[in-house]
Each structure stands twice: as structure tokens, then as C-alpha cells.
C-alpha positions in Angstrom: 34.6 18.2 -36.0 31.3 20.0 -36.4 28.6 18.7 -38.7 29.0 21.5 -41.2 32.7 20.5 -41.6 31.7 17.2 -43.1 33.8 17.1 -46.3 34.8 13.5 -47.0 33.6 13.6 -50.7 35.2 17.0 -51.1 38.5 15.7 -49.7 38.2 12.5 -51.6 38.2 14.4 -54.9 41.7 15.8 -54.0 43.0 12.2 -53.9 42.8 12.0 -57.6 46.1 13.6 -58.4 45.9 13.2 -62.2 43.3 13.1 -64.9 40.5 15.5 -65.8 39.4 17.0 -62.5 37.2 14.8 -60.4 37.4 12.0 -63.0 41.1 11.3 -62.4 42.3 7.8 -61.5 45.7 8.0 -59.9 44.8 7.6 -56.2 47.0 8.4 -53.2 46.2 5.5 -50.8 48.0 7.0 -47.9 45.9 10.1 -48.1 42.9 7.9 -48.5 43.8 6.2 -45.2 44.1 9.5 -43.4 40.8 10.6 -44.8 39.0 7.5 -43.6 40.6 7.8 -40.1 39.7 11.5 -39.8 36.1 11.2 -41.1 35.0 7.7 -39.9 32.5 9.1 -37.4 30.7 11.2 -40.0 30.9 8.4 -42.5 29.2 6.1 -39.9 26.4 8.7 -39.6 26.0 8.8 -43.3 26.0 5.0 -43.6 23.5 4.5 -40.8 21.1 7.1 -42.3 21.3 5.7 -45.8 20.8 2.1 -44.5 17.9 3.2 -42.4 16.1 4.7 -45.4 16.8 1.7 -47.6 15.8 -0.8 -44.8 12.5 0.9 -44.0 11.7 1.2 -47.7 12.2 -2.5 -48.3 10.6 -3.5 -45.1 7.5 -1.6 -46.2 7.4 -3.9 -49.3 8.3 -7.0 -47.2 5.7 -6.5 -44.5 3.0 -6.0 -47.2 4.0 -9.3 -48.7 3.7 -11.0 -45.3 0.3 -9.5 -44.7 -0.9 -10.7 -48.1 1.0 -14.0 -47.9 2.9 -13.4 -51.1 6.3 -15.3 -51.1 9.2 -12.9 -50.9 12.8 -12.6 -49.9 14.1 -10.5 -47.1 15.7 -7.2 -48.1 18.9 -7.6 -50.0 21.4 -4.7 -50.0 23.5 -3.9 -53.0 26.8 -2.2 -51.9 28.8 -0.4 -54.5 31.7 1.4 -52.8 33.2 2.9 -56.0 30.6 5.6 -56.6 29.8 8.9 -54.9 27.0 7.4 -52.8 28.4 4.0 -52.0 25.4 1.8 -52.8 23.1 0.6 -55.6 20.2 0.5 -53.1 18.3 -2.6 -51.9 15.7 -5.0 -53.3 13.4 -7.8 -52.4 12.4 -10.6 -54.7 8.7 -11.7 -54.7 6.4 -14.0 -56.5 4.5 -11.1 -58.1 2.4 -13.4 -60.3 0.6 -14.6 -57.1 -0.7 -11.1 -56.3 -3.7 -9.5 -57.9 -4.1 -5.9 -59.0 -5.0 -4.6 -55.6 -2.3 -6.5 -53.8 0.5 -5.4 -56.2 -0.6 -1.8 -55.7 -0.4 -2.1 -51.9 3.0 -3.8 -52.0 4.4 -1.4 -54.6 3.4 1.8 -52.8 4.2 0.6 -49.2 8.0 0.9 -49.8 8.3 4.5 -51.0 5.9 5.8 -48.4 7.7 4.0 -45.6 11.1 5.2 -46.9 10.0 8.9 -47.1 8.8 8.7 -43.4 12.6 8.4 -42.6 14.0 10.5 -45.4 12.0 13.6 -44.9 12.9 14.1 -41.2 16.6 13.4 -42.1 16.3 16.0 -44.9 15.0 18.5 -42.3 17.9 17.8 -40.0 20.4 18.0 -42.8 19.1 21.2 -44.2 19.1 22.8 -40.8 22.8 21.9 -40.4 23.8 23.4 -43.8 26.1 26.3 -44.0 25.6 27.6 -47.5 27.5 30.8 -46.8 30.7 28.7 -47.2 32.4 29.2 -50.6 31.5 26.5 -53.1 34.2 23.9 -53.5 34.7 20.5 -54.9 33.7 21.0 -58.6 30.6 18.9 -57.9 27.3 20.0 -56.5 24.3 17.8 -55.5 21.3 19.3 -57.3 18.4 19.8 -54.9 15.1 18.0 -55.7 11.9 20.2 -55.7 11.0 19.1 -52.2 14.5 20.1 -50.9 14.1 23.5 -52.6 10.8 24.0 -50.9 12.3 23.1 -47.5 15.3 25.5 -48.2 12.8 28.4 -48.9 10.6 27.5 -45.9 13.5 27.3 -43.5 15.2 30.3 -45.0 18.6 28.7 -44.8 21.3 31.5 -45.2 22.7 31.4 -48.7 19.9 29.2 -50.1 19.5 31.3 -53.2 22.6 30.0 -54.9 21.8 26.4 -53.8 18.5 26.7 -55.7 20.5 27.3 -58.9 23.4 24.9 -58.7 22.8 22.7 -55.7 24.9 22.0 -52.5 28.6 21.7 -53.1 30.8 19.0 -51.7 32.5 21.6 -49.4 29.0 22.4 -47.9 27.6 18.9 -47.3 26.8 17.2 -44.0 26.1 13.5 -43.6 22.4 13.9 -42.8 21.8 16.0 -45.9 23.8 13.6 -48.1 21.9 10.6 -46.8 18.5 12.2 -47.2 19.5 13.3 -50.8 20.4 9.7 -51.6 17.1 8.5 -50.1 15.1 11.0 -52.2 17.0 10.1 -55.4 16.5 6.4 -54.9 12.8 6.9 -54.0 12.2 9.1 -57.0 13.9 6.7 -59.4 11.9 3.8 -57.9 8.7 5.7 -58.4 9.3 6.2 -62.2 6.3 4.4 -63.7 8.2 1.9 -65.7 8.3 -1.9 -65.7 8.6 -3.5 -62.3 9.8 -0.5 -60.4 7.5 0.6 -57.6 6.0 3.2 -59.9 5.5 0.6 -62.6 3.5 -1.6 -60.1 1.3 1.4 -59.3 0.7 2.5 -62.9 -0.1 -1.1 -63.9 -2.6 -1.3 -61.1 -4.1 2.0 -62.2 -4.1 1.6 -66.0 -3.6 -2.1 -66.6 -1.9 -3.0 -69.9 -2.1 0.6 -71.0 0.7 1.4 -68.5 3.3 0.2 -71.1 2.6 3.2 -73.3 3.3 5.5 -70.3 6.6 3.7 -69.7 7.7 3.9 -73.3 6.8 7.6 -73.4 8.9 8.3 -70.3 11.9 6.6 -71.9 11.5 8.7 -75.0 11.2 11.9 -73.0 14.2 11.0 -70.8 16.4 10.4 -73.8 15.2 13.7 -75.5 15.8 15.6 -72.2 19.3 14.1 -71.8 20.3 15.0 -75.4 18.7 18.5 -75.2 20.3 19.4 -71.9 23.6 17.6 -72.6 23.5 15.5 -69.5 25.5 12.3 -70.3 25.4 10.9 -66.8 21.6 10.4 -67.2 22.4 7.7 -69.8 23.2 5.4 -66.9 19.7 5.9 -65.5 18.1 5.4 -68.9 20.1 2.3 -69.6 19.2 0.9 -66.2 15.5 1.4 -66.9 15.8 -0.3 -70.3 17.6 -3.3 -68.7 14.8 -3.6 -66.1 12.2 -3.5 -69.0 9.4 -1.1 -69.7 6.5 -3.6 -69.6 4.9 -4.9 -66.4 3.7 -8.5 -66.5 0.0 -9.2 -65.8 -1.1 -9.9 -62.2 -3.0 -12.9 -61.0 -6.2 -10.9 -61.5 -6.0 -7.6 -63.3 -9.8 -7.1 -62.9 -9.6 -6.7 -59.1 -11.0 -3.4 -57.9 -8.8 -0.8 -56.3 -11.5 1.5 -54.9 -11.5 5.3 -54.9 -8.9 5.7 -52.0 -6.3 3.6 -53.8 -6.9 5.4 -57.1 -6.5 8.8 -55.5 -3.4 7.7 -53.6 -1.9 6.2 -56.8 -2.5 9.4 -58.7 -0.9 11.4 -55.9 2.1 9.1 -55.7 3.0 9.8 -59.3 4.2 13.2 -58.1 6.9 11.6 -56.1 9.5 11.3 -58.9 8.9 15.0 -59.8 9.3 16.1 -56.1 12.2 13.7 -55.2 14.3 13.2 -58.3 16.5 16.1 -59.5 16.6 16.1 -63.3 20.3 16.9 -63.7 21.3 15.0 -60.5 24.7 16.8 -60.3 26.1 20.1 -61.3 29.7 19.7 -62.5 32.3 22.3 -63.0 35.7 21.0 -64.3 
């Protein structure tokens, strides 16, 4: 089976034989078994690529904690098989109160930059393998982040014009594109400047206690955007951010100097959520 024939999610939708479209719940397990057997190879590629992005991302944080002698756990993966992407990502736990302003900046930014080193080449491979001339199918499209759209235009993928509007449909996916898309979404979400997300570490290092106003403003804007555009699935993201908390605790020494390079890098990194996180996430046609 060629890479452009990778349709596990598209076929998985057809297992839901009752209910409102792709949200049905009556599952045919014999068909599911055949689906797994037929697509295990491509599923393995997807799994390996997603785990590579997540592992490199978390190892970026972890290696930084080792360099600065900040106690931390090894990366912990959070599997979640009953969702379209199969995971909730990965985390490390660290004694952040032992790090000063400069160290928390370095630890926070190391993960996203490391993860993108893997995700961007995978995005290139996945986009080069797309066949967007196939008819849309599956009722669900993965919206392309801005960086994906720039790559589609640069590479002049046949049929990219429609993908710029609605995204890449389940019938058009391949495992490399899907894994890179997940990596971009996870990185973009992590870089939202809120609480103890990676972006929250960076904005706290840049702005100190004033970063909490940025975080609260983003929550307000996200809720307004969700209501205005009628995107209920964004509520999960907003709820997750509220559970994490909008405020970042003080570091060991908030007066430590960052220096001009770190300030410039921190400001530049704030563009990552804009470039990597698609606002609507999915385009759904029931």
C-alpha cells in the first residue's frame, strides 16, 4: 500500500455504524480488527514519528535540567487511544522553584525548539507525499497551520488551493503528515504564554509578574474567538489551560538577567503558537 493510500482514520470513521456521522458510538469490532491488520505498518510509522517528536521535545527540557542541575523526572508519555491522535503528549516534572529567571527560560524554550527540529522535516516529507487531487472524504479535515500553508505554497503541491481553505481530509492523509501535524499542534499549544506551559515559562522570564495579564488576556480572547466562530471543540483546549492555571510561580531569582540574545529569542518564540497552531483545529462536515 502506497503512502498516499494511508486512510486508517478515514476507514475508522466508517466503523461507527450509527449516531450523528463521525460522532457515532456503535463500533463493529470485526471491522476494527481487519482495519488494524491492514494498516499496522502505516500505523507504526505514525506512532514512531509522533513519539520521536514528543521524545525529542521532552529530552530538550530534560537535558537542560541536567546541565543546570535542576531535579527533574525523565519524560513521561500520556497515551490516550480513544481520540483522533492517540496521545495527550508527554511531560517532565521538575523542581522549578530551584531555577532562576534565566534557567527557567532556557529549560522552557529548549523543548519546543528541539521538537521542531524533528517536526519540520517530517512535515516536509508528509507534504511531499500528499495527493490533494483525491476527492475529499471522511467528513473531517485537519486544518493546516500557517507554517504548513507556507510549505504547501512553496512546494506547489497539486490541489493545495482547496487544502488552504478547509485542510487535509482523512482520505488524503499519510502518516508522516499526520504525525507532523500532531507535533505542530502540541508544540503550538505548549507555547501559548500561559501558566507553566513552555510559553508561560518564557513570558514569565521576559515580563516577570506582568506575564499573568498576558495569560488572562489570552484566555479571554480564546473564549471570545470560540463563541464568535462557533467552535465548541476549542472549549477542551480552554478548559485544559484553565486547569493548568494562568499564573506562573516566581522563580528562585526573578532579577537574574536574560541578556539581549535570550530576550530576542524569547520574543521570536512567541510567534510559534501563531505559526504552528491552527485556530479551528478541524474542519467538520456532518
